[in-house]
C-alpha positions in Angstrom: -17.4 -17.1 -18.0 -18.5 -20.7 -17.8 -15.8 -23.3 -17.0 -16.6 -26.8 -18.3 -15.0 -30.2 -18.6 -16.3 -33.7 -19.5 -14.8 -35.6 -16.6 -17.5 -36.4 -14.0 -18.0 -39.4 -11.9 -21.7 -39.5 -11.2 -22.8 -38.2 -14.6 -20.2 -38.9 -17.4 -20.0 -36.2 -20.1 -22.3 -34.1 -18.1 -21.9 -30.8 -20.0 -23.1 -32.6 -23.2 -26.1 -34.2 -21.6 -29.1 -33.6 -23.8 -31.9 -31.3 -22.6 -34.6 -30.9 -25.2 -32.3 -31.3 -28.1 -29.4 -29.1 -26.9 -26.4 -29.9 -24.6 -26.7 -28.7 -21.0 -23.7 -26.4 -21.4 -25.6 -24.6 -24.2 -28.6 -24.0 -21.8 -26.1 -22.5 -19.2 -24.7 -20.3 -21.9 -28.1 -19.1 -22.9 -28.9 -18.1 -19.3 -25.7 -16.2 -19.1 -26.4 -14.4 -22.4 -29.9 -13.5 -21.0 -28.2 -11.8 -18.0 -27.0 -9.2 -20.5 -23.9 -8.1 -18.6 -21.2 -8.5 -21.2 -19.5 -11.1 -23.5 -20.1 -14.7 -22.5 -17.2 -17.1 -22.9 -17.1 -20.8 -22.2 -13.7 -22.0 -20.9 -13.5 -25.7 -21.9 -11.1 -28.6 -21.4 -12.1 -30.6 -24.5 -12.7 -29.7 -28.2 -16.1 -31.3 -28.2 -17.4 -28.7 -25.7 -16.0 -25.8 -27.8 -17.7 -27.2 -30.9 -21.1 -27.4 -29.0 -20.9 -23.8 -28.1 -19.6 -22.5 -31.4 -22.4 -24.4 -33.2 -25.0 -22.1 -31.5 -22.9 -18.9 -32.2 -21.2 -18.7 -28.8 -17.5 -18.2 -28.0 -15.3 -20.8 -26.4 -11.6 -21.0 -25.4 -9.8 -24.3 -25.1 -7.8 -24.5 -21.9 -5.4 -26.9 -20.2 -7.3 -30.1 -19.2 -5.5 -30.4 -15.8 -6.7 -27.3 -14.0 -7.7 -28.1 -10.4 -10.7 -25.8 -10.3 -13.1 -23.8 -12.4 -11.4 -20.6 -11.1 -8.1 -21.6 -12.6 -9.7 -22.5 -15.9 -11.5 -19.2 -16.3 -8.3 -17.3 -15.4 -6.4 -19.0 -18.2 -9.3 -18.3 -20.6 -9.6 -14.7 -19.5 -5.9 -14.0 -20.1 -6.2 -15.5 -23.6 -9.5 -13.8 -24.5 -8.8 -10.4 -23.0 -5.0 -9.9 -23.2 -5.6 -6.2 -23.6 -7.4 -6.1 -20.2 -10.6 -4.4 -21.3 -12.6 -6.0 -18.6 -12.1 -5.5 -14.8 -14.5 -8.1 -13.5 -15.6 -11.6 -14.4 -18.5 -13.8 -13.3 -17.8 -17.5 -12.9 -21.0 -19.5 -13.6 -20.8 -23.2 -13.0 -21.5 -25.3 -16.1 -24.0 -27.5 -14.4 -26.6 -24.8 -13.6 -28.9 -24.9 -16.6 -31.8 -23.3 -14.7 -29.9 -20.4 -13.3 -32.0 -17.2 -13.5 -30.5 -14.3 -15.4 -31.4 -12.0 -12.5 -29.4 -14.3 -10.1 -26.3 -13.8 -12.4 -26.8 -10.0 -12.2 -27.2 -10.2 -8.4 -23.8 -11.8 -8.0 -22.2 -8.7 -9.6 -24.1 -6.2 -7.4 -21.7 -6.3 -4.4 -18.8 -5.2 -6.6 -20.8 -2.2 -7.9 -22.2 -1.2 -4.5 -20.8 2.3 -3.5 -22.0 1.8 0.1 -20.0 -1.4 0.7 -17.4 0.4 2.8 -13.7 -0.4 3.3 -12.0 -2.6 2.3 -13.5 -2.9 -1.1 -15.3 -6.1 -2.1 -13.0 -8.6 -3.9 -15.6 -11.3 -4.7 -19.4 -11.2 -5.0 -21.6 -14.2 -4.7 -25.3 -15.1 -4.0 -27.3 -16.9 -1.3 -30.9 -17.9 -0.8 -32.7 -18.7 2.4 -33.0 -22.4 3.3 -36.7 -23.3 3.4 -36.6 -27.1 3.7 -35.9 -28.1 7.2 -33.8 -31.1 6.3 -31.4 -29.0 4.3 -30.4 -27.1 7.5 -28.4 -30.1 8.7 -27.4 -31.6 5.3 -23.6 -31.3 4.7 -24.0 -31.2 0.9 -25.9 -27.9 1.4 -23.2 -25.3 2.0 -24.3 -22.5 4.4 -23.1 -18.9 4.2 -22.9 -16.9 7.4 -23.7 -13.4 6.1 -24.3 -10.1 7.9 -27.0 -8.3 5.7 -26.6 -4.6 6.2 -27.2 -3.1 2.7 -29.5 -3.2 -0.3 -33.2 -3.1 -0.7 -35.4 -1.4 -3.2 -33.9 -1.9 -6.7 -30.9 -3.7 -5.2 -30.9 -7.1 -3.6 -30.2 -7.3 0.1 -26.4 -7.5 0.5 -23.8 -8.1 3.3 -20.4 -9.3 4.1 -19.8 -13.1 4.1 -18.1 -14.1 7.3 -17.8 -17.8 6.8 -19.0 -20.8 4.7 -19.6 -24.2 6.2 -21.2 -27.6 5.7 -22.3 -27.5 9.3 -25.4 -25.8 10.6 -24.5 -22.1 11.2 -25.0 -19.7 12.7 -26.7 -20.9 15.8 -29.7 -19.2 17.4 -33.0 -18.0 16.1 -33.1 -16.7 12.5 -32.8 -17.8 8.9 -30.0 -19.9 7.4 -28.7 -19.3 4.0 -27.8 -21.7 1.2 -24.7 -20.6 -0.7 -25.0 -20.8 -4.5 -21.6 -21.3 -6.1 -21.5 -18.4 -8.5 -18.8 -15.8 -8.1 -18.1 -12.3 -9.5 -14.4 -11.6 -9.2 -12.6 -8.3 -9.6 -10.0 -9.1 -12.1 -7.1 -8.5 -9.8 -8.8 -10.6 -7.1 -9.1 -13.5 -9.4 -5.4 -13.2 -10.4 -4.5 -13.2 -6.7 -6.9 -16.0 -5.8 -5.6 -18.6 -8.3 -2.0 -18.1 -7.0 -2.8 -18.7 -3.4 -2.0 -22.1 -1.8 -4.9 -24.2 -0.5 -6.0 -23.1 3.0 -6.3 -25.1 6.2 -10.0 -24.5 6.5 -10.5 -25.0 2.7 -9.1 -28.5 3.0 -11.1 -29.3 6.1 -14.5 -28.1 4.8 -13.7 -28.9 1.2 -14.8 -25.4 0.2 -12.6 -23.4 -2.2 -14.1 -20.0 -1.2 -12.5 -20.4 2.3 -9.1 -19.9 0.7 -10.1 -16.3 -0.1 -11.4 -15.6 3.5 -8.3 -17.2 5.0 -6.1 -14.8 3.1 -8.0 -11.7 4.0 -10.0 -11.3 0.8 -13.5 -9.8 1.2 -16.5 -11.7 -0.1 -19.9 -10.1 -0.1 -23.2 -11.9 -0.8 -26.5 -10.8 -2.4 -29.7 -12.5 -1.4 -31.8 -14.1 -4.1 -35.2 -15.8 -3.9 -34.4 -19.3 -5.2 -31.7 -21.9 -5.5 -31.0 -23.1 -9.0 -30.9 -26.8 -9.7 -27.3 -28.1 -9.9 -27.1 -31.2 -12.1 -24.9 -33.9 -10.6 -26.9 -37.1 -11.1 -29.3 -38.7 -13.7 -32.2 -37.8 -11.4 -31.1 -34.1 -11.4 -30.9 -34.2 -15.2 -34.5 -35.4 -15.4 -35.6 -32.6 -13.1 -33.7 -30.1 -15.3 -35.5 -31.4 -18.4 -38.9 -31.0 -16.6 -38.0 -27.4 -15.5 -36.8 -26.4 -18.9 -39.6 -27.9 -20.9 -40.6 -25.5 -23.6 -37.7 -23.1 -23.1 -34.9 -22.3 -25.6 
C-alpha cells in the first residue's frame, strides 16, 4: 500500500510531479507491482491522485484528507479494500520513493516470514542500509537504526532486531552505522494496534513515528539491503530521480 497526498511544503503537488511523462506516484506504484508480493493499492487523500493511478490500470482508495500519518491512511484504506480480512500483512511504501528497488520491498517483508526470529514474534519489518558517506553519519536528517544482526544470509537478507532509531550518531564504538529506510511491513493486527496508540515521549523528541511502536513494546526487525533509495523532497531531488529513471517505464 502506498499512502499519498498532495500537501507538501518543499515540493507542492509532489506525487503528481512529472517523471518522463508519468506522475511520480505512478513510478512508485510500478516498483511495488514489480515486487510481485500481492495486490498494490494506493491510499490517496485527493481524487486527482486516484485518477492518476486508475489511468494506468492501478487501484486506488480515497481516504480522509486529515490523517496525521501514512500509517493511519493505509489503515483506513485497508479496512475499506479488505473488509473480509483476506490479508494478514501489509507493506507501507512511501509515495516519494520512485527509485525503490523491488527486492528492497520484498526484503521488508522477510522479517515477518522468518521462522528463526524467536519470541516474541516480529510485529513490523523494515529495511536498513549501511551508511557509506562519512558526512551522513552525523547528519540529523539521516535516521540511524541500531540493529543487532543475528539472522539471515544465503537467500535471505541479513536480519536482526531493531533496538532504537535516532537522528543522532549511534551506536558508538567501532563498526558500521545503518541508515533507516522508511518502508514498513506490518502484521495486520500490529497496524491496527499501532494507529490507536498515543504519540510517545521519544517519538515526539526525535520526531520519529516508529519509536511509538518500540515505546509500547512492539517488536521491529530490520533486513539489510545494499542501497538507499532516493526520497524526493525538493526540486533537486526530482531532477535526480528523472536522471536515475531515464529510459525506464
